[in-house]
N, C-alpha and C positions, 0 to 999 in steps of 0.2 A: 196651379198646385192642386194635390189629389188629396184626399183626407185618409189618414191612416188611423186604424181603430187603436185607443190607448195612446196614441202620438198627437191627437189633433188639439189644438189651442184654438180657442174662439178668438173670433176677430175684435171683440171688445176689450180683451187683455191686451192687446199689442199696441204699442206706441209708434208713434211716427219719428224717424230721423231728424235732426235739426243738422243745418248745415254748419260746418266747422268754421272757424274763423279763417281770414284771409291768408294769414301765416303758416296755416297747418299745424299748430301749436295749441295746445289745451291753455286755457288762461291759469295763470301762477304757477306754469311749468316752465322750464327752458327745454330748448331742443339741445340734442347732443352735438348738433353741427349745425351753424348758422346756414341759412338757404341763401339763395340769390334769386334774383329778380326773375321772374320766368320769361320777359318781355324782352330778356339782353341778348341782344343777337351776338353770335360766333362769327368771327370774322379772322384775318391772318395776322392783327394785331393784338389781340387779346385771347388768342387761345391759348397760350402759355400761361399767362396769369390764370385765365378760367381753369387750367389743368392741374396747376398748383394749388390752388384755393379750392376747388372740388374736391379732386382726386386724392393729393398728397395733403390736404388739409392744413396748409400754410397760409398764415395771414398776410396779404400782400401788401397791406399799409404799415406791416411792423418795420423798423430801422435794421439795416444790416448790422451784424454784431460784428466788434472789433476784436481779431482773434490776440493781438498783443495783449489788448485788455485784460480778456479772458486767462491767458498764461500767466500773467502777472497775479491774478487774483487766486489761481491755483497754486502758486508757489507762496502765497501769504503775503504778498507784497501789500502794503497800505500806504496812503498818502495821496496826494492831489495826483500824481503821475497815474494811479492806479485806477482812478475816475474817469469816466469816459467825460468828452469834451462838452457832449449834447444830454440835455437833461432826459430826450426820449430813450437814450441809451442805458440809463440806468437801472438799479435793479427793482427800485420801487416802480418806474414807468413799465418795465417789462411784466411786472405783477400785475398791474393795472389794464395794460392790453392784452393778457392772454386772453385765448378765447373762453367764454362763459361756460363752454360746453365740455369741458375735459373731465376725461373720466377719473373715477376713484382708482383705478390701478394705476393711471398715471400719476396721480398724487402720490402713492404709497411709493411708486419708485424714485420720484424725487425725494420723497423724505428719506429715503432709506439711502440715496446717495449722498444727503448731507449728513445724515448719523456716521457713514464711513469717513468722509472728510473730516467732521469734528474728531472723531476717534483718531484720525492720523496725526492731527495738528496737536492733541493731547498727548500723544503719544512722542512726538518731537520734543513738545515745551519738556514733557519728564526728562529726557535725554539730555537734554541741555541744562536742565536744573540740577540733575542729580551729579553734575559734574562741580558745582558750586559747594563752597566750603558750609553754608549751612545744611545743604543736605546730606554732606558725608557726615555732620555733626546729629543730625535728625537719625542717621540710619544707625551711628553708633550707637546714640540713646535707646534706640528701638531693640538694637542688640542686647544691650546690657540689661534691659527691662526684662528679656528671655532669660528664664532659670535655666542655668547649665545642668544637661541631663547627668545624672550620675552613673558610674559605670555599673554595670549589672552584678548584683550579688554572686558572688562564688557559689557555684553547687555544693550542696551540703555532703560531707566526707562520711563514708561508712565507716565502723569503728574497725575494720581493718586500715583503710586508707588511713585513718586518723593515727592509728599505732606505727605504720609504717614513716609518716610525716614526722612524727616525733624521733623516731629513730634517725630519721636523716638530719634532723636540725641539731641533736646530739652529736652525731658525727662529724658534722660540719665544725660545732662548735670545738670538737676534742681537736680536730686537725690543726684549726687556727691557732687555739690555744697553744700546743706544741709548738709552732712556727713562732707565736710571741716568745717563748720561753727561750728556745734553742736558736735565735738569732739576734743579732745586735739591733738596737733600736733603731739606728738609720735606715735598715733593710725594711722592718716594719714600716717606717713612716713612710718609705717608696712605696710600698705593697698596698697601704691604704690610699694613697693619693692616687695611684694607678685604679683602684677597685674600692672605690667609699663604700659599694654596699655590703663589702665584707665587715667592715666595720660593725654596722647594724646588726649583722648575721652573729657575729661573735658576742655582743653585748646581749642580743636576744637569748641566747643560751646560757649566758652568764646570769641572766635573770632567772632564769630556771632553776639554776643551781642553787641562787639565794633562797629560793622558797622553801629548800630541804634544810638549809642551815638553823643550827638551834640560835644562833644570833648572828647578826650583821655587825662588824666592827666598825661601820659607819656610824652607827646609832649610838653607840660607846663615845666615839668623837665628836657627836651632836651633843650628848650629854654634857660632857667636859666642856664645851665653849659656851654653852647656855648658862651651866652653874658659875663657871670662873669669869663669865664674860660679866656677872652682876656685881662681882667684887671690885669695890674701888681701889685705886692705886694709891698707896700710902703717901702721904706727903714726905718732900726731902726733907730732911734734919730733922724729923721727927723720931724723938727715941721710941725704942721699943725693938725688940727680935723681930727678925724676919720669920712669918710663919713656917713651921717645919714642914707641915703637910703640904703634899703637890697639889690635892684636890683644894684646899682653902687659899691658895696663892692666885693673884689675879693675872690675867694673860699679859703677857709682854706689848707694850705699846710702844708706838713713835709718835708723838705729837698729839696724844689723845686717841689715836686710832690705830685698831689691831689689824694687819694686813696676813691675811691668812692666804697660803698658795697650796691649793690641793693638786698634786702633781699626778698624773695618772688618774682622773677624775672620772672617767668614762661617760655618763649620760648626768654627770654634776649634781649627785644626788643631796651632796653635802651644801653646795650652793643656793639650790633650789629650796631646799628646808629653812636655810637662814634668810632668804631674799625678805619675808616681811619683818625680822628682827634686828637687820642689820643696821640699821638706822638708830633705834633704839639702844643698841649695846655699841654702839660705833666699831663696827666690824666690816672690813673690805675683803671678800671672798674673791680671789682669783682662780680661774679652772683652767687646766691646759691637758691636753690629750694629744694623740695621733691624728685623731679625726673631730670634727665640730657636728655633734649631733643637735646641739642644742645652743641659742643664742648666748649663754652663758658662758661656753667652752671655746678657749681660744687653742686653733692647731698649732701644735708645735712639738718638737722632740725633746722631752723633758731633761735630756744630756745637754741641751743647748737653748736654754729658755729666753725669751724676749725681755727680760728684767733687769733692771740696773742691780751692780751692785751694794748688797745690804739694806735691800728695800723692802723686806720680808720679816714679819715678825715670827711666823709661825708655818713651817715647812710640812706637809703632810704626806706619804706614803701608804696608801690603804690599800693594799694586796697590787702595788704598781712596780715591785722591783722584780719585772718580769724579763727584761733582755739580757742577753750575755755580758753587757758591759753595766751591768748596774751600779758598779762603783764611780762609774762616770755620773751617775744619777747623784750619789752621795756627794761628791767633790762639787757638782753643780749647787747643790742645796747650801752647801758650805758660802759660795760664793753669793748667793742672793739673799742670805739671812743676817740679820742685823746682830751685832754682837750681843751675846745673851737670848739671841732668839731659841726658840726650843724647835726640836725636830720629832716629830711622832709617825713611828713606823708600826704597821700592823701587817703580819704574814702568818702562812700556815705554818703550824709545827712541823708538818713532814719535810719541809724544806731544810731544816737546822741539824746538822749531824759534825760528828768529828772529823776534822781536816788533817789527811795523811799526806806526810811528806812524798811528793811524786816521783822521789827517786829511791824511795824505802822499797824492799821488795814485799810482794804480796804474802801476806801472813799463810796462805793455804796455798802456797805455790810447791812444786817439786823441790825436795833439798832444803826447803824451809819450814818444816812443820816440826811442832813443838810438842813433846809428850806431855801429856795431862796426869800428874801425880794423883793416885787415890787418895780419898780421905781415910783418915783413921791411921794413916802408915806414916812414921817419921821419916827421919834420915834425908830430911830436905824435899820430900816429895811437892810440898808446896812452891818450891822455888822452881819448879817446871812446869808452872800454871802459864796458859797458854796467854792470857791477859792478867795486866796486872790490876783492874779493876776485880777481876773475878776472886784473884788472891786476897784481895785487901776485903771484900765483903765475905767470902767464904773462911777465911783464917784469922782476920781481925776483927770481923765483927762488925766492920763500918757501914752506914746506911747504904742501901741498894737503889742507887739513882742510875742505874743502866738503861732504862726504860725512861728516863726524863728528857726532856727536851734540852739540849746542850747550846746554849747561845754566847757562850764565851768566846767563841772564835770570831763571830759576827761584831761582840762588842769590841772586841780587841782591834779588828779593822777598821772601824768607825772611830775611834780612840786616835788612832796612828793619822785621822783626817781631820781632827781638832774638836771632835764631838765627846763628849762626858756624859754619863748617865745623871740624869735629873733628879737628885735625891740618893736616898738609900736603895740598895740594888733589889732589896724585897718590893719596895714601891714603884721604881722606874721599870722592872720588868714585872709585866703582869702575865704567868702562866696558868689562870684559874679557869679560862677556858678551855674546852678540850680540842678545840680545832684550831684556835688562833692563838698568838704571841704577840703581846702590845707593849712595847719599849719607848720610853719617853727620855730624849737626848737634849744636851745645850750647847750653844757654841760658845765654848770657855776655854779653849786651850788652842795652842800653835800645832798646825798640822807639821808632822814629821815624814810625810809620806802622801804622795798625790801631786797635783799641778798646784798645789796652793802651798805645797812647802818652800820653803827657802833656804839655801844654803848658808849655814852661820859663817860670818864674817870673822876672819882670825882677827885676836888683838893685836894691838900695837906692842911690840917687843916681847912679845909672850910666844913660847913654842907651843906649835901645835900639839894639841891633846891626842892622845892614840887610845882613850878611853871608847870601849865601843858603847854605841847608843843602846839603849833599852827599848828602843821601839824596834830595832833591828835584828832583836836576839830571837833566834829560830826561823827568821824571815826566808832562808835559803832553800830554794826549792819547793816551795810551798804555792800552791796556785790559789790566791785569794778569791779568784770568780767562783771556785768549787765550794766556797762556804755555803753560798744556798743552793741547794739542788733546783733544778726546774721542776715544776707540778707539772708533770704528765700524766694524761689519763690512761689508762690500760685500753688498748684496741680492742673493742668489740665484734 
């Protein structure tokens, strides 16, 4: 060796190498691969074994694996048949006899393979368990615990869109309202059965109309029920005159309970308001309409109710005489009412008017015009007046009631079907409201017309009477359905 300036090391700092152990491995450390004796000779008998142990790294002393046992373990089979016959073929023996010099990379590969196998087994177990009833119940409970997502809120409408929406709702209401007034109830019932959403649309528009009314007739009926429901029934046989005022008389009852039928109830506002007090006042409210928007409403055509004869004490028609067959509603109310039961009616004033004979000529038709006499001239000028009411007011000085609501034709039609006014006419017919008229009737007469009327039986040995019936006077040619005009809004 030659000395290099700056790189030379003194001989004193050098250390002599020590001889390595005979196996060639450092003390306390394991070799990566076990060595073989140096003095082992290679011949034709051991060349294959030496090649497998030295080159391929196999352990010549390890037992051969049973492929059938390995396949059973892979499929998840357990039991004695899955275990090897020899203890040396077991898993524990294999781990013990593994070479001590396995690398970390080989261990990681084995661990990863075990993880994949465990995941596969867990997945298979989950698929099997998911079909069990317990798993199904667990899934249902988990799904029920998750709150249902509400639909997204509708976008806010602009003032123009809101105004257009209001007009569309009003137009829809007017169209449905005209249909209900100009069609029989049977057709309206079928219409709402086919399209139940139309019933909700109609009553949505109806609620908008109620907001602008000065008074709702339902509130007046509620007030009467609550006030009269607190009045006790007089004991039978007790002396004393019956109270003359209708407001101070008790509600009619059967067996201590007053059964009220709200016919054409809509959204059952009457029944909902009395729900809390019906037990205290001993009242049973039954509500009927063409559709059932509420649990208290029974779906039915009010011309054919699912009630027994004489099972109701009070029947109410609050703006409900809408079909062209409204007279069938009156006759059905007579059937279900108990004797001396009450009928309450509330209708719009504009629906009432004088009824003309359908065969009579039109007053202002060509060839039927009458000359109107001038005031102040004699000679029978007043006799040529166009209307007897005008003559009575202008000549005789009678009270001018030409703009008043005339309900006489309606009262006569109900009287022919067994209903009479409950008390004095001034009290039974309330015209104080600007928009509505309220009438109270009682079932207290024998019907002379309609389906409840019965033909009189001729007496024995007596000649048949040819006297005309009072109820039939002037009935010829009169259309009773025209007594109530349809409430149709103007098309906008």
